[in-house]
C-alpha positions in Angstrom: 9.0 -23.3 28.8 10.3 -26.3 31.0 10.8 -28.3 27.3 12.6 -25.5 25.8 15.1 -24.8 28.5 15.7 -28.8 28.7 16.2 -28.7 24.9 18.6 -25.6 25.1 20.8 -27.7 27.7 20.7 -30.7 26.1 22.1 -29.1 22.8 24.8 -27.5 25.1 25.5 -30.8 26.6 25.7 -32.1 23.4 28.2 -29.6 22.3 30.4 -30.0 25.1 30.5 -33.9 24.8 33.6 -34.9 23.5 33.1 -37.3 20.5 35.7 -39.7 19.8 34.5 -42.3 17.6 35.3 -45.8 18.1 34.2 -47.3 14.4 37.7 -47.6 12.5 35.6 -46.0 9.3 34.3 -42.8 11.6 38.0 -42.0 12.1 39.0 -42.3 8.7 36.3 -40.3 7.7 37.2 -37.6 10.0 40.5 -37.9 8.9 39.8 -37.7 5.3 37.3 -34.5 5.8 40.4 -32.5 8.2 43.1 -33.4 5.7 41.0 -32.5 2.7 42.3 -29.5 0.0 40.6 -26.2 1.3 40.1 -23.1 -0.8 41.0 -20.8 1.9 44.1 -23.3 3.8 45.9 -26.4 3.0 43.5 -28.5 4.7 40.1 -28.1 5.8 41.1 -28.6 9.6 43.5 -25.6 9.1 40.9 -23.5 7.6 38.6 -24.1 10.5 41.7 -23.1 13.1 42.3 -19.7 11.0 38.1 -19.1 11.2 38.4 -19.2 14.9 41.7 -17.4 15.4 40.4 -14.4 13.0 37.2 -14.3 15.3 39.5 -14.4 18.3 41.6 -11.6 17.0 38.3 -9.3 16.1 37.7 -9.8 20.0 34.6 -11.7 19.1 33.4 -14.6 21.8 33.3 -18.2 19.6 33.0 -21.5 20.8 34.0 -24.6 18.6 32.4 -27.7 19.1 34.6 -31.1 19.1 34.5 -32.7 15.6 32.0 -35.6 15.0 31.6 -38.4 12.8 28.3 -40.6 12.5 27.4 -43.3 10.3 24.7 -42.5 7.7 24.5 -46.1 5.6 27.1 -48.7 5.3 30.0 -46.9 4.0 28.6 -43.2 4.1 29.8 -40.9 6.9 28.3 -37.6 8.4 31.3 -35.4 9.7 30.8 -32.0 11.0 31.7 -29.3 13.4 29.3 -26.6 14.9 31.4 -22.9 15.5 29.1 -20.6 17.8 30.1 -17.1 17.3 28.8 -14.1 19.4 26.6 -11.8 17.6 25.5 -8.1 18.2 22.2 -9.5 19.4 22.9 -13.5 20.2 24.9 -16.5 19.4 25.5 -17.5 15.7 25.7 -21.3 15.4 27.5 -22.6 11.9 27.4 -25.9 11.0 29.9 -27.3 9.0 29.2 -30.6 7.6 30.2 -33.2 4.9 29.1 -36.5 3.6 32.3 -39.1 3.4 32.1 -42.7 1.6 35.3 -44.0 3.1 35.6 -47.1 0.6 35.3 -44.9 -2.6 37.3 -41.9 -0.5 35.1 -39.1 -1.8 33.6 -35.7 0.3 30.6 -33.9 -0.7 29.8 -30.7 1.4 26.2 -30.4 2.9 25.7 -27.5 5.0 26.4 -24.0 3.7 29.1 -22.8 5.7 31.0 -25.7 4.5 30.7 -24.7 1.2 33.2 -21.6 1.9 36.0 -23.6 2.7 35.5 -26.3 -0.4 37.7 -25.2 -3.3 35.8 -24.2 -6.2 36.1 -26.9 -8.5 34.5 -29.6 -5.8 31.2 -27.2 -5.2 27.9 -29.1 -6.2 26.4 -27.2 -9.3 23.7 -24.5 -9.0 20.2 -25.5 -8.4 18.4 -25.4 -11.5 21.4 -24.1 -13.5 20.9 -26.6 -16.4 17.3 -25.5 -16.6 18.2 -21.8 -16.6 21.1 -22.1 -19.1 18.6 -23.8 -21.5 15.7 -20.8 -20.8 17.9 -18.0 -21.3 19.7 -18.1 -24.4 22.7 -15.7 -25.2 21.8 -12.8 -26.8 24.1 -10.1 -28.2 24.5 -7.1 -26.2 22.5 -4.7 -28.7 19.5 -7.1 -28.3 19.6 -6.6 -24.7 20.3 -3.1 -24.5 17.0 -2.6 -26.2 
């Protein structure tokens, strides 16, 4: 029980702890994500702000974590933000995360919530989509109806 309480307190501290990266590449990665085009707004940062405003307008309790940028390997960084919203039974935590290559200026979506913000043409292919299209040939409508 003590371990569980300690874990919850640590996570709460991590969510409230401001993360201002001193690494210039981390700052660039953060800016690349924030300024990237979104499906629902001109930028991802604006889409996140709109999402939070919509929840607040509905009277929903919401806590927005700090933007974070952490190095992964070489010029690749993980950029994320956590949004917690009050649900019917408890809190729901959504992690919006992107993998960013700062030298090549590419951004790849990592988490399911973040997929909903990305433009359709930048979404990853569905799992096994190649195999599915090979296995199920397109049949004429009459054949499918029996």
